[in-house]
N, C-alpha and C positions, 0 to 999 in steps of 0.2 A: 753217185758216189757208189765207188766200188764197197761190196757189202763189207769186207777185211776191216772199214774203218769207220763204218754206220756203230752209233752208239745204241744198236738193236738188232732182232733179229726180226725180218716180216716174210719175206720174200721166200715161199718154197717151205716156210715152217706152218706148222697147225695152227698158233696162234702168235700174235705181237709179244716179244719180249724185250726187255731193257737190258743192256748187260754192257758196260763199258770196257771194251778190248784194248789192248796195249795201242794198236793202230790209233783208235781214236785219242785216247789219252796223248799220245805223243801229238796227233794234228793240232788239239785245245790247246796244250803246252806251248807250243810252236807260234800259235797264230791268236789265240785267247776267243775264238768263235765257238760259241755252242752249238749244236748238230742236234737235232731229233727229229721225230718221226715226222712222215708230209703227209700225203694225202690217203695214205692208206693202199695203194696200188701193188697187188702181188705181181712185183716185177718179172717171178720165173715163168708165169704164164706166155712170157714174148721171146724165151730165149732160143726158142725155134727161129724168129723172125730174124735174129741177127745173123750178118753175114761173114764168113769168116769164126775170128773169135767169139765168143760168147762168154761176155764176162758177167758174172755176180754183180748185181748192182741194189741197191735201196733208194729210194725217194727220200731226200731228207727238206727239213727245213732249216735255217742259218738266223742265228741272233748276230747281227754284226754291231748292233749298238753299243751292246757291253763291250767288246773288243773295243770298239773307237775309246769309250771311254777309258777303258784299261790302259790302253796306249797313250791317251791323252796326259794321264796320271803319271807316265812312266814305269807302269808296273809290268809292261811288257816292251821293254827295248829291244829292238830286233838288231842297232849295231850298235854296240856299248863299245866304249873306247877300249882298248887293249892297254 
């Protein structure tokens, strides 16, 4: 996941820091999917192994079950009638 959308900062930081940025809040609002910290790998150690563009990324886990329940209850209507 692009680091700017992850709800935390870990890669390249001195410690794990939770913080919901504007990008994550928009993502969650649009999808209903909650993201959280992954397996604790500092991906900045691998930035020199990318070919070409070197994006800042984080490894996340995604909670799809809650999003599915919310959509089935009508809370997150993606295609509402105009």
